[in-house]
Structures are given as structure tokens and as C-alpha cells.
A tleap script that builds the chain and sets N, CA, C and O, in Angstrom:
source leaprc.protein.ff14SB
mol = sequence {
  NMET TYR ARG LYS VAL ALA SER GLY VAL GLN
  ILE LYS VAL LEU VAL GLN PRO ILE LYS PRO
  ASP ARG VAL ASN GLU LYS GLN PRO ARG ARG
  ILE PRO GLN ARG LEU ARG LYS ASN GLU MET
  LEU ILE SER LEU ASN SER LEU LYS ILE ILE
  THR PHE ILE LEU ASN THR ALA TRP VAL ILE
  ARG MET ILE LYS CILE
}
set mol.1.N position { 1.206 -1.135 -0.122 }
set mol.1.CA position { -0.119 0.119 -0.188 }
set mol.1.C position { 0.604 1.398 -0.154 }
set mol.1.O position { 1.366 1.423 0.812 }
set mol.2.N position { 0.637 2.383 -0.805 }
set mol.2.CA position { 1.351 3.343 -0.834 }
set mol.2.C position { 0.362 4.457 -0.809 }
set mol.2.O position { -0.810 4.539 -1.177 }
set mol.3.N position { 1.709 5.790 0.070 }
set mol.3.CA position { 0.537 6.556 0.432 }
set mol.3.C position { 1.512 7.983 -0.011 }
set mol.3.O position { 2.537 8.434 0.500 }
set mol.4.N position { 0.717 8.428 -1.144 }
set mol.4.CA position { 0.996 9.540 -1.741 }
set mol.4.C position { 1.088 11.161 -1.715 }
set mol.4.O position { 0.034 11.753 -1.948 }
set mol.5.N position { 2.138 11.860 -1.478 }
set mol.5.CA position { 2.780 12.554 -1.341 }
set mol.5.C position { 2.528 13.991 -2.497 }
set mol.5.O position { 2.705 13.998 -3.715 }
set mol.6.N position { 2.035 15.195 -1.542 }
set mol.6.CA position { 2.420 16.116 -2.903 }
set mol.6.C position { 3.756 16.195 -3.222 }
set mol.6.O position { 3.820 16.687 -4.349 }
set mol.7.N position { 4.738 15.983 -2.840 }
set mol.7.CA position { 6.045 16.127 -3.517 }
set mol.7.C position { 6.253 15.193 -4.493 }
set mol.7.O position { 7.300 15.266 -5.137 }
set mol.8.N position { 5.403 14.265 -4.745 }
set mol.8.CA position { 5.842 12.871 -5.510 }
set mol.8.C position { 6.617 11.642 -5.351 }
set mol.8.O position { 7.042 10.795 -6.136 }
set mol.9.N position { 6.693 11.910 -3.372 }
set mol.9.CA position { 7.259 10.789 -3.097 }
set mol.9.C position { 6.555 10.013 -2.430 }
set mol.9.O position { 5.709 10.404 -1.626 }
set mol.10.N position { 6.922 8.290 -2.782 }
set mol.10.CA position { 5.873 7.891 -2.103 }
set mol.10.C position { 6.350 7.114 -0.811 }
set mol.10.O position { 7.321 6.406 -0.548 }
set mol.11.N position { 5.435 7.481 -0.243 }
set mol.11.CA position { 5.684 6.612 1.646 }
set mol.11.C position { 5.500 4.963 1.226 }
set mol.11.O position { 4.728 4.868 0.272 }
set mol.12.N position { 5.942 3.834 1.629 }
set mol.12.CA position { 5.573 2.378 1.341 }
set mol.12.C position { 4.623 2.552 3.011 }
set mol.12.O position { 5.282 2.942 3.974 }
set mol.13.N position { 3.057 2.226 3.214 }
set mol.13.CA position { 3.059 1.908 4.454 }
set mol.13.C position { 2.808 0.562 5.043 }
set mol.13.O position { 1.613 0.286 5.155 }
set mol.14.N position { 3.357 -0.022 5.303 }
set mol.14.CA position { 3.913 -1.381 5.831 }
set mol.14.C position { 1.967 -2.281 6.707 }
set mol.14.O position { 1.857 -2.218 7.932 }
set mol.15.N position { 1.175 -2.736 6.145 }
set mol.15.CA position { -0.060 -3.198 6.532 }
set mol.15.C position { 0.563 -4.330 7.105 }
set mol.15.O position { 1.433 -4.815 6.381 }
set mol.16.N position { 0.327 -5.060 8.502 }
set mol.16.CA position { 0.264 -6.362 9.064 }
set mol.16.C position { -0.333 -6.841 9.055 }
set mol.16.O position { -0.650 -6.913 10.242 }
set mol.17.N position { -1.072 -7.529 8.432 }
set mol.17.CA position { -2.132 -8.467 8.556 }
set mol.17.C position { -2.500 -9.542 9.835 }
set mol.17.O position { -2.118 -10.712 9.844 }
set mol.18.N position { -3.247 -8.965 10.819 }
set mol.18.CA position { -3.547 -9.680 12.285 }
set mol.18.C position { -3.434 -11.018 12.028 }
set mol.18.O position { -4.554 -11.525 11.982 }
set mol.19.N position { -2.540 -11.814 11.838 }
set mol.19.CA position { -2.785 -13.461 12.156 }
set mol.19.C position { -4.093 -14.186 12.689 }
set mol.19.O position { -4.819 -13.659 13.533 }
set mol.20.N position { -4.278 -15.117 12.275 }
set mol.20.CA position { -5.840 -15.876 13.385 }
set mol.20.C position { -4.592 -16.680 14.163 }
set mol.20.O position { -3.517 -17.025 13.671 }
set mol.21.N position { -5.167 -16.905 15.798 }
set mol.21.CA position { -4.544 -17.980 16.097 }
set mol.21.C position { -4.296 -19.078 16.096 }
set mol.21.O position { -5.223 -19.884 16.175 }
set mol.22.N position { -3.236 -19.430 16.023 }
set mol.22.CA position { -3.081 -21.502 15.866 }
set mol.22.C position { -3.513 -22.001 16.798 }
set mol.22.O position { -3.291 -21.520 17.909 }
set mol.23.N position { -4.243 -23.092 16.635 }
set mol.23.CA position { -5.264 -24.168 17.426 }
set mol.23.C position { -3.666 -24.797 18.198 }
set mol.23.O position { -3.641 -25.186 19.366 }
set mol.24.N position { -2.677 -24.791 17.473 }
set mol.24.CA position { -1.949 -25.971 18.240 }
set mol.24.C position { -1.722 -25.034 19.417 }
set mol.24.O position { -2.026 -25.477 20.524 }
set mol.25.N position { -1.244 -23.838 19.337 }
set mol.25.CA position { -0.669 -23.326 20.185 }
set mol.25.C position { -1.560 -23.527 21.788 }
set mol.25.O position { -2.761 -23.785 21.868 }
set mol.26.N position { -0.774 -23.363 22.772 }
set mol.26.CA position { -0.873 -24.115 23.864 }
set mol.26.C position { -1.998 -22.674 24.310 }
set mol.26.O position { -3.212 -22.869 24.374 }
set mol.27.N position { -1.212 -20.860 24.671 }
set mol.27.CA position { -1.765 -19.646 25.241 }
set mol.27.C position { -1.700 -19.015 23.716 }
set mol.27.O position { -0.594 -18.658 23.310 }
set mol.28.N position { -2.502 -18.913 23.120 }
set mol.28.CA position { -2.877 -18.217 22.434 }
set mol.28.C position { -2.356 -16.653 22.747 }
set mol.28.O position { -2.113 -16.440 23.935 }
set mol.29.N position { -2.177 -15.650 21.917 }
set mol.29.CA position { -1.620 -13.810 21.868 }
set mol.29.C position { -2.568 -13.324 21.836 }
set mol.29.O position { -2.941 -12.924 20.733 }
set mol.30.N position { -3.502 -13.096 23.095 }
set mol.30.CA position { -4.770 -12.056 22.452 }
set mol.30.C position { -4.139 -10.728 23.055 }
set mol.30.O position { -3.899 -10.536 24.247 }
set mol.31.N position { -3.889 -9.749 21.886 }
set mol.31.CA position { -4.111 -8.344 21.793 }
set mol.31.C position { -5.297 -7.458 21.958 }
set mol.31.O position { -6.141 -7.426 21.063 }
set mol.32.N position { -5.466 -6.515 23.364 }
set mol.32.CA position { -6.956 -5.580 23.190 }
set mol.32.C position { -6.633 -5.211 22.380 }
set mol.32.O position { -5.558 -4.981 21.825 }
set mol.33.N position { -8.096 -5.062 22.149 }
set mol.33.CA position { -8.656 -4.077 21.180 }
set mol.33.C position { -8.389 -2.577 20.991 }
set mol.33.O position { -8.448 -1.849 20.000 }
set mol.34.N position { -8.095 -2.374 22.202 }
set mol.34.CA position { -7.875 -0.796 22.838 }
set mol.34.C position { -6.742 -0.245 22.338 }
set mol.34.O position { -6.691 0.868 21.814 }
set mol.35.N position { -5.488 -1.272 22.539 }
set mol.35.CA position { -3.981 -1.542 22.266 }
set mol.35.C position { -4.203 -1.500 20.788 }
set mol.35.O position { -4.114 -0.357 20.340 }
set mol.36.N position { -4.429 -2.296 20.031 }
set mol.36.CA position { -4.733 -2.162 18.019 }
set mol.36.C position { -5.191 -0.621 18.316 }
set mol.36.O position { -4.533 0.406 18.149 }
set mol.37.N position { -6.063 -0.723 18.639 }
set mol.37.CA position { -6.540 0.641 17.929 }
set mol.37.C position { -5.239 2.051 17.965 }
set mol.37.O position { -4.636 2.679 17.094 }
set mol.38.N position { -5.270 2.066 19.630 }
set mol.38.CA position { -3.680 3.070 19.876 }
set mol.38.C position { -2.681 2.838 18.478 }
set mol.38.O position { -2.243 3.759 17.789 }
set mol.39.N position { -2.440 1.376 18.246 }
set mol.39.CA position { -1.124 1.161 17.929 }
set mol.39.C position { -1.304 2.041 16.213 }
set mol.39.O position { -0.457 2.667 15.576 }
set mol.40.N position { -2.823 1.729 15.876 }
set mol.40.CA position { -2.535 2.228 14.780 }
set mol.40.C position { -2.661 3.852 14.747 }
set mol.40.O position { -2.037 4.590 13.984 }
set mol.41.N position { -3.633 4.262 15.769 }
set mol.41.CA position { -3.512 6.024 15.700 }
set mol.41.C position { -2.463 6.523 15.748 }
set mol.41.O position { -2.290 7.560 15.106 }
set mol.42.N position { -1.317 5.921 16.582 }
set mol.42.CA position { 0.472 6.121 16.408 }
set mol.42.C position { 0.616 6.377 15.301 }
set mol.42.O position { 0.726 7.498 14.805 }
set mol.43.N position { 0.635 5.054 14.631 }
set mol.43.CA position { 1.202 4.776 13.073 }
set mol.43.C position { 0.902 5.706 12.253 }
set mol.43.O position { 1.799 6.028 11.474 }
set mol.44.N position { -0.701 6.583 12.134 }
set mol.44.CA position { -1.384 7.062 11.721 }
set mol.44.C position { -0.819 8.699 11.639 }
set mol.44.O position { -0.694 9.457 10.677 }
set mol.45.N position { -0.564 8.856 12.982 }
set mol.45.CA position { -0.012 9.647 13.074 }
set mol.45.C position { 1.406 10.543 12.792 }
set mol.45.O position { 1.755 11.717 12.670 }
set mol.46.N position { 2.102 8.880 12.768 }
set mol.46.CA position { 3.627 9.628 12.929 }
set mol.46.C position { 3.996 9.843 11.266 }
set mol.46.O position { 5.005 10.333 10.758 }
set mol.47.N position { 2.896 9.336 10.698 }
set mol.47.CA position { 2.660 9.401 8.664 }
set mol.47.C position { 2.502 10.443 8.914 }
set mol.47.O position { 3.511 11.139 9.030 }
set mol.48.N position { 1.092 11.097 9.130 }
set mol.48.CA position { 1.128 12.703 9.603 }
set mol.48.C position { 2.251 13.551 8.996 }
set mol.48.O position { 2.576 14.097 7.942 }
set mol.49.N position { 2.774 13.298 10.611 }
set mol.49.CA position { 4.066 13.999 10.262 }
set mol.49.C position { 5.219 13.630 9.768 }
set mol.49.O position { 6.130 14.373 10.132 }
set mol.50.N position { 5.580 12.660 8.992 }
set mol.50.CA position { 6.388 12.534 8.086 }
set mol.50.C position { 5.855 13.497 6.585 }
set mol.50.O position { 6.660 14.001 5.801 }
set mol.51.N position { 4.397 13.580 6.452 }
set mol.51.CA position { 3.824 14.086 4.902 }
set mol.51.C position { 4.089 15.193 5.534 }
set mol.51.O position { 4.945 15.647 4.775 }
set mol.52.N position { 3.970 16.045 6.459 }
set mol.52.CA position { 3.620 17.421 6.968 }
set mol.52.C position { 5.095 17.986 6.711 }
set mol.52.O position { 5.169 19.129 6.259 }
set mol.53.N position { 6.369 17.220 6.981 }
set mol.53.CA position { 7.839 17.496 6.943 }
set mol.53.C position { 8.343 17.590 5.271 }
set mol.53.O position { 9.006 18.360 4.576 }
set mol.54.N position { 7.794 16.651 5.152 }
set mol.54.CA position { 8.335 16.747 3.504 }
set mol.54.C position { 7.745 17.074 2.722 }
set mol.54.O position { 8.210 17.096 1.583 }
set mol.55.N position { 6.287 17.526 3.020 }
set mol.55.CA position { 5.235 18.870 2.232 }
set mol.55.C position { 6.141 20.300 2.472 }
set mol.55.O position { 6.100 21.330 1.800 }
set mol.56.N position { 6.879 20.026 3.539 }
set mol.56.CA position { 6.874 21.775 3.950 }
set mol.56.C position { 8.791 21.427 3.153 }
set mol.56.O position { 9.171 22.329 2.407 }
set mol.57.N position { 9.392 20.706 3.275 }
set mol.57.CA position { 10.642 20.764 2.741 }
set mol.57.C position { 10.639 21.641 1.311 }
set mol.57.O position { 11.223 22.685 1.024 }
set mol.58.N position { 9.357 20.422 0.202 }
set mol.58.CA position { 8.851 20.578 -0.291 }
set mol.58.C position { 8.888 21.788 -1.304 }
set mol.58.O position { 9.466 21.934 -2.381 }
set mol.59.N position { 7.953 22.701 -0.468 }
set mol.59.CA position { 7.812 23.826 0.043 }
set mol.59.C position { 8.570 25.019 -0.396 }
set mol.59.O position { 8.533 25.954 -1.196 }
set mol.60.N position { 9.382 24.414 0.692 }
set mol.60.CA position { 10.701 25.848 1.054 }
set mol.60.C position { 12.077 25.324 -0.324 }
set mol.60.O position { 13.027 26.095 -0.457 }
set mol.61.N position { 12.027 24.167 -1.123 }
set mol.61.CA position { 12.439 23.718 -1.986 }
set mol.61.C position { 12.119 24.939 -3.372 }
set mol.61.O position { 12.904 25.691 -3.949 }
set mol.62.N position { 10.882 24.755 -3.527 }
set mol.62.CA position { 10.021 25.797 -4.769 }
set mol.62.C position { 10.439 27.266 -4.548 }
set mol.62.O position { 10.733 28.109 -5.395 }
set mol.63.N position { 10.398 27.362 -3.272 }
set mol.63.CA position { 10.410 28.621 -3.406 }
set mol.63.C position { 12.347 29.114 -3.289 }
set mol.63.O position { 12.771 30.265 -3.393 }
set mol.64.N position { 13.160 27.910 -3.063 }
set mol.64.CA position { 14.614 28.513 -2.947 }
set mol.64.C position { 15.046 28.183 -5.148 }
set mol.64.O position { 16.161 28.184 -5.670 }
set mol.65.N position { 13.919 28.001 -5.719 }
set mol.65.CA position { 14.227 27.929 -7.069 }
set mol.65.C position { 12.854 28.812 -7.310 }
set mol.65.O position { 12.516 29.127 -8.451 }
savepdb mol mol.pdb
quit
């Protein structure tokens, strides 16, 4: 999955599919829903910050030229 940025740079967004718990595992790891949501929010925010930095850098470059 790619997120398009104004500068034409493509940022690769890593999407990790949540694997179903294997039956043969004695203690299946369960991630609380709230935690998972928070992680997604954090990654989205960092992506926004990265895009913002890239956009500002692009604008500055355009002004210089």
C-alpha cells in the first residue's frame, strides 16, 4: 500500500495482517482491541508528521528555486 505525498514521493505504508491464532498453540496471544487501535493511531499520526515534513521541505525547495 502506498500513500501519495504532494512532493511526488511515495511512502510505503506497512500493513501487517493480524494472523488468526493457531489452534496448536497452548496459550494464544490476544491483543486487547484498545491497544491495537492505539497502535494504529500512533502509526497514522507519525505518517501525518512525515508527510507534513516532506510537504514543507518541498515548499521550501520550490521557494528557493
